[in-house]
C-alpha positions in Angstrom: -7.4 -8.7 35.2 -4.1 -6.9 35.7 -1.1 -8.1 33.2 1.9 -9.3 34.9 5.0 -7.1 35.0 7.0 -6.6 31.2 9.3 -4.3 29.3 8.3 -2.8 26.5 10.2 -1.4 23.4 9.3 -0.1 20.3 10.8 -1.1 17.1 11.7 1.3 14.8 11.9 -1.3 11.6 11.1 -5.1 11.2 15.3 -5.5 11.5 15.2 -3.9 14.6 11.9 -5.6 15.8 13.7 -9.0 15.1 17.0 -8.1 16.9 14.8 -7.2 20.3 12.8 -10.1 19.6 16.6 -12.4 20.3 17.2 -10.3 23.5 14.6 -12.4 25.4 13.3 -15.7 25.2 10.0 -14.9 25.8 9.3 -11.5 23.9 5.9 -11.0 21.8 5.1 -8.8 19.5 2.7 -6.0 19.7 0.8 -4.7 16.8 -2.8 -3.8 16.9 -3.2 -5.8 20.2 -6.7 -7.0 20.1 -5.4 -10.6 20.8 -2.4 -10.3 22.3 -4.3 -7.7 24.7 -7.1 -10.0 26.1 -4.2 -12.5 26.5 -2.0 -10.9 28.3 -4.8 -9.5 31.1 -5.9 -13.2 31.6 -2.3 -14.3 31.8 -2.4 -17.2 30.1 0.6 -15.4 28.6 3.4 -13.8 30.1 6.1 -12.0 27.9 8.8 -10.5 29.7 9.2 -7.8 26.5 6.7 -6.3 24.5 8.0 -5.3 21.2 5.9 -2.4 20.1 6.2 -2.9 16.0 3.0 -0.9 15.3 4.8 2.5 14.0 6.5 0.5 11.6 5.3 2.8 8.6 6.7 0.7 5.8 4.8 -2.9 7.0 1.7 -0.9 6.1 1.1 -1.4 2.2 -1.0 -3.1 -0.8 1.3 -3.5 -3.9 0.3 -4.8 -7.3 3.6 -7.1 -8.4 1.8 -8.5 -11.2 0.3 -11.8 -10.2 0.2 -10.9 -6.6 -1.0 -8.6 -4.6 1.4 -8.2 -1.7 -0.5 -6.7 1.5 2.3 -5.3 4.7 1.4 -6.9 7.9 0.9 -3.8 9.2 -2.0 -3.0 7.3 -5.1 -2.5 9.0 -8.3 -4.3 8.2 -10.5 -1.2 7.4 -7.4 -0.2 4.6 -7.6 -3.7 2.9 -11.2 -3.8 3.2 -11.6 0.2 1.7 -8.0 -0.6 -1.0 -8.7 -0.4 -4.9 -6.4 -3.0 -5.6 -7.5 -5.0 -3.5 -11.6 -4.6 -4.1 -10.4 -5.3 -8.1 -8.0 -8.2 -7.8 -9.5 -9.9 -4.9 -12.6 -9.1 -3.5 -13.1 -12.1 -1.3 -10.4 -10.5 0.8 -11.7 -7.4 0.9 -14.9 -8.3 1.9 -13.8 -10.5 5.0 -11.8 -7.7 6.6 -15.0 -5.6 5.8 -16.6 -8.5 8.4 -13.7 -8.6 11.4 -14.8 -7.3 14.8 -16.5 -4.1 14.5 -15.6 -0.7 13.5 -12.9 0.2 16.6 -11.2 -3.5 15.8 -11.0 -2.9 11.9 -9.3 0.4 12.6 -6.7 -1.2 15.0 -6.2 -4.8 14.0 -3.6 -5.6 11.4 -3.7 -8.3 8.9 -0.7 -9.9 9.9 -1.4 -10.1 14.0 -4.6 -11.9 12.6 -2.6 -14.3 11.0 0.2 -15.3 13.2 -2.2 -15.7 15.9 -3.5 -18.6 14.0 -6.7 -18.4 15.8 -8.9 -21.3 14.3 -11.8 -19.1 14.7 -10.2 -16.1 12.9 -11.7 -15.5 9.4 -8.8 -14.6 7.4 -6.7 -17.9 7.4 -9.4 -19.7 5.9 -9.2 -17.5 2.9 -5.8 -17.0 2.8 -6.2 -20.8 2.9 -8.4 -21.0 0.3 -6.4 -18.8 -2.3 -3.2 -20.8 -2.2 -1.4 -17.1 -0.5 2.0 -17.3 0.8 3.5 -15.4 3.5 6.8 -13.8 4.0 8.8 -14.2 7.7 11.6 -12.1 8.1 14.0 -13.4 11.0 18.2 -12.9 11.8 18.8 -14.9 8.5 17.1 -13.0 6.3 13.7 -13.6 4.2 11.7 -17.2 3.7 8.3 -18.1 2.2 6.0 -20.2 3.4 3.1 -21.0 1.6 -0.2 -21.0 3.6 -0.9 -24.7 3.7 2.3 -24.6 5.4 2.0 -21.8 7.7 -0.3 -22.8 10.3 0.1 -25.5 12.6 -2.5 -25.4 15.6 -4.4 -23.4 17.9 -2.0 -20.3 18.6 0.8 -22.0 16.9 2.4 -20.8 13.3 5.6 -21.3 11.6 6.8 -18.3 12.7 9.5 -19.3 14.8 10.5 -17.2 18.3 13.0 -14.8 16.7 11.1 -13.9 13.5 8.4 -11.9 12.5 5.3 -12.0 9.3 6.3 -9.2 7.1 4.3 -9.2 4.1 0.8 -11.3 3.0 1.5 -12.5 -0.6 -2.2 -12.8 -2.6 -2.8 -14.6 -5.6 -5.4 -12.3 -7.8 -8.5 -14.5 -8.5 -8.9 -12.7 -11.9 -13.0 -11.9 -13.1 -13.3 -15.4 -14.1 -13.4 -16.6 -10.2 -16.7 -16.5 -8.2 -16.4 -16.3 -4.8 -17.9 -16.1 -0.8 -16.6 -16.0 2.6 -19.9 -16.3 5.6 -19.8 -16.9 8.6 -21.9 -17.7 11.4 -21.6 -15.6 14.8 -23.7 -14.2 17.0 -22.3 -10.4 17.7 -20.5 -8.9 15.5 -17.5 -8.9 17.8 -17.8 -12.6 19.0 -15.2 -14.8 16.7 -16.9 -17.4 13.9 -18.6 -20.0 15.1 -18.4 -21.8 11.7 -17.3 -19.6 8.6 -17.1 -21.2 4.7 -14.2 -19.7 2.2 -15.4 -20.8 -1.5 -13.8 -20.0 -4.8 -15.2 -21.5 -7.8 -13.9 -21.2 -12.0 -16.3 -21.8 -14.4 -14.6 -21.2 -18.2 -16.4 -19.5 -20.6 -19.6 -18.9 -18.9 -20.1 -22.6 -18.6 -22.4 -24.0 -16.1 -20.0 -26.3 -14.7 -17.7 -26.1 -12.7 -14.1 -26.4 -13.6 -11.9 -25.7 -10.2 -12.9 -24.9 -6.6 -11.4 -24.2 -3.2 -13.7 -24.1 -0.3 -11.8 -23.6 3.2 -13.3 -23.8 6.4 -13.3 -21.6 10.0 -13.2 -22.8 13.0 -14.3 -26.9 11.9 -10.5 -27.5 13.3 -7.6 -26.5 15.2 -6.2 -25.0 11.8 -8.5 -23.7 9.1 -8.8 -27.1 7.0 -9.5 -27.0 3.5 -12.9 -29.1 2.3 -11.1 -31.0 -0.5 -14.1 -33.7 -0.5 -16.0 -30.5 -1.5 -14.0 -29.2 -3.7 -14.0 -32.7 -5.7 -17.8 -33.1 -5.4 -18.5 -29.4 -7.4 -15.5 -30.4 -10.1 -17.8 -33.9 -10.3 -21.6 -32.0 -10.8 -22.9 -33.7 -7.6 -26.3 -32.4 -7.2 -25.0 -31.4 -2.8 -21.2 -31.0 -2.8 -22.4 -29.4 0.7 -23.1 -32.6 2.0 -19.8 -33.6 2.7 -18.6 -30.3 4.5 -17.7 -31.6 7.6 -16.1 -34.9 6.3 -12.5 -34.9 7.4 -13.5 -32.2 10.2 -12.4 -31.9 14.1 -14.5 -29.0 15.1 -14.4 -28.3 18.8 -17.4 -28.3 21.2 -17.2 -25.0 23.7 -19.8 -22.1 25.2 -20.1 -21.0 21.4 -21.7 -24.2 19.8 -21.2 -27.9 20.2 -19.3 -30.2 17.9 -22.2 -31.5 15.7 -24.0 -28.4 15.7 -20.8 -27.2 14.2 -20.7 -29.6 11.1 -24.1 -28.7 10.7 -23.8 -25.0 10.4 -20.9 -25.9 8.2 -23.2 -27.7 6.0 -26.1 -25.3 6.1 -23.7 -22.0 5.4 -21.8 -23.9 3.0 -24.0 -24.3 0.6 -24.9 -21.3 0.4 -21.2 -20.1 0.4 -21.6 -22.6 -3.0 -24.2 -20.7 -4.1 -23.4 -17.5 -4.1 -20.1 -18.1 -5.6 -21.4 -19.6 -8.4 -24.1 -16.6 -8.6 -20.9 -14.1 -8.9 
C-alpha cells in the first residue's frame, strides 16, 4: 500500500528533533525506518510529519564510561556487533545485534529505533532488561534517565513522551565472571523472534554454584519479561530451573505460534540458554 500524505523534515541535532516533534501533535521520528515504514505502508500510523533523525552523527557512538558502555541511539546494529568495546565488555549485546534480521536490516537499523519501537518480538529489549540497562530520554526540559524495567509499558508503548526521543543507552559491563546467552526461535532470518531467552549467570571463583542470575524473555507477553522464578531456581540449585520459564507470562497466539507452543518453546530454548550461559 501507499502511505498517507505527510510532511518531511530533517533534524540537524537532537534538540532540533525535539523542537520539530513539538510542532505537531502527531509527528513521528524516522531513523533506520525498518519498523516505521511498514506501519506507514499499511496505514496503521498516519503522522502528519516525519522527522528524519538518521543524519545526526553525534548520536552514533560507543563510549567506555567506566562502569557502563554508553551507546548512541543511532548506532547501527552492524556497528554494535563489530565494536571491540561491546565485544569485550558486553558480548551478549554484540551477539544479539548480529542476530537481528538480515545484513540489510543490520546495516540500516538502529539500536534506539529497535528499543523505542517496543515490539515484544524484538531481541534487544529482553537483553537490555536482563542487563539492567538505562535509557537516556531527551525532551524540551532536558534529559532524564529511565531504567529498563520501567521503560517498556506495552506493545509499541514506552516511557518516551510525545515530544521526547531516546538518545543514549547505558549498558553495564558484564565482566569476565558472567556467563551469558541469547537464543531465539524464528522460522526465517528476517522474521521476528517467536520466542527468545536472554540469560546471565554469575559463578564466583570458578564455583559450579550459580550465585546470581538474570533471565528475560522475548515475545512471551506485551513487554519483555523477567523470569524471576527461573532466576530463583538457578540460585537455589534446582535440577530443572527452565521448568518455570513460562510462569507469570502471557504469550500471544498469532500466525507464528499458539500461546501453548510459545510456552513450550520458552522452556526448551530457556534450558539451552541456561546451559550455554553456564558453559561460558
